[in-house]
C-alpha positions in Angstrom: -0.1 0.0 0.0 1.7 3.2 -1.1 1.0 6.3 0.8 1.3 9.7 -0.8 3.6 12.2 0.9 0.4 14.3 1.8 -1.1 11.2 3.6 2.1 10.6 5.4 2.5 14.2 6.5 -1.1 14.4 7.6 -0.6 11.1 9.6 2.5 12.5 11.3 0.9 15.8 12.0 -2.0 14.0 13.7 0.5 12.4 16.1 1.4 15.9 17.5 -2.2 16.6 18.6 -4.1 15.4 21.7 -7.0 13.2 21.8 -9.4 16.1 20.9 -7.1 17.0 18.0 -7.4 20.7 18.5 -4.1 21.8 20.2 -0.6 20.6 19.9 0.8 18.7 22.9 3.8 20.6 24.1 5.5 20.9 27.4 5.0 24.2 29.3 8.5 25.7 29.6 8.1 27.2 33.1 6.6 24.0 34.6 9.3 21.9 32.9 11.9 24.2 34.6 10.0 23.8 37.9 10.0 20.0 37.6 13.8 20.1 37.0 14.2 22.2 40.1 11.9 19.7 41.9 14.1 16.8 40.9 17.2 18.7 42.2 15.4 19.6 45.3 14.3 16.0 46.0 17.9 14.8 45.5 19.5 17.3 48.0 21.4 15.5 50.7 19.0 15.3 53.7 21.8 16.6 55.8 21.8 19.9 53.8 18.2 20.5 54.0 16.7 22.6 56.6 14.5 21.0 59.2 11.2 20.1 57.6 8.2 22.3 58.5 4.6 21.1 58.8 3.9 20.2 55.1 0.2 21.1 55.5 1.0 24.6 56.5 3.3 26.4 54.0 2.6 29.9 55.1 4.5 32.0 57.6 1.8 33.6 59.6 0.3 33.5 63.1 -0.4 29.7 62.7 3.3 28.9 63.0 5.0 28.3 66.2 8.0 30.7 67.1 10.5 27.8 66.7 9.2 27.1 63.2 9.8 30.7 62.1 13.5 30.5 62.7 13.9 27.8 60.0 11.1 29.1 57.6 13.5 31.4 55.7 15.6 28.5 54.5 12.7 26.4 53.3 11.8 26.4 49.7 8.0 26.7 49.7 7.7 26.6 46.0 9.2 23.1 46.0 7.0 22.1 49.0 3.9 23.4 47.1 5.0 21.7 43.8 5.7 18.4 45.7 2.1 18.5 47.2 0.6 19.3 43.7 2.5 16.4 42.2 1.2 14.1 44.9 -2.3 15.0 44.0 -2.1 14.5 40.3 -4.1 11.7 38.5 -2.2 8.5 39.0 -1.0 8.1 35.4 0.3 11.6 35.3 1.9 11.2 38.7 3.6 8.0 37.4 5.0 9.8 34.4 6.4 12.7 36.5 8.1 10.3 38.9 9.3 8.1 36.0 11.2 11.1 34.6 12.0 13.3 37.7 11.7 10.9 40.7 15.0 9.2 40.6 18.4 10.2 41.9 19.7 10.2 38.4 18.3 12.2 35.6 16.5 10.1 32.9 15.5 10.5 29.3 11.9 10.3 28.2 12.5 7.0 26.3 14.0 5.4 29.6 11.2 6.6 31.7 8.5 5.5 29.1 10.2 2.0 29.0 10.0 1.8 32.8 6.3 2.5 32.7 5.8 0.2 29.6 4.4 2.9 27.4 5.5 4.5 24.2 7.4 7.7 24.0 4.5 9.6 22.5 2.3 8.4 25.3 5.0 9.4 27.8 5.2 12.9 26.3 1.5 13.3 26.2 1.3 12.4 29.9 4.0 14.9 30.8 2.2 17.6 28.8 -1.0 16.9 30.6 0.9 16.9 34.0 2.3 20.3 33.0 -1.1 21.6 32.3 -2.6 20.3 35.6 0.4 21.7 37.6 0.1 25.1 35.8 -3.6 25.3 36.6 -3.0 24.5 40.2 -0.2 27.0 40.5 -2.5 29.6 38.9 -5.3 28.8 41.3 -2.8 29.3 44.2 -1.6 32.7 42.8 -5.1 33.8 42.2 -6.1 32.9 45.8 -3.1 34.8 47.2 -4.1 37.9 45.2 -7.6 37.9 46.7 -6.3 37.6 50.3 
């Protein structure tokens, strides 16, 4: 069966679109950078990390104990929030994020996809959706902070 160049191009272009077929699935650059920072943050030597604060309270306000406030300046609340957001992702998206960024050594997309037993394109699609979910949650947090 011979395919024309147009059919081949059309088929390859369809691979770049999500299930709906309306928008290209691409990573969100600032979320991708945040996830790389999260990977580095997760892999810091635990001896170099500041004492952990209550993970359910990431604000420095009157709800903190005085002893907590001493260490609050050295905590990376962005990473704590991102860690919480990742933990609340849909299981398939969370698995994709951990397969790529959850190990001590940085992995490539193909290696992470192989670990999950999925194709590279499925892995990229899951990472794109994870980026979107993370971006939406970060926007919601920012909007909530603006109204306070």
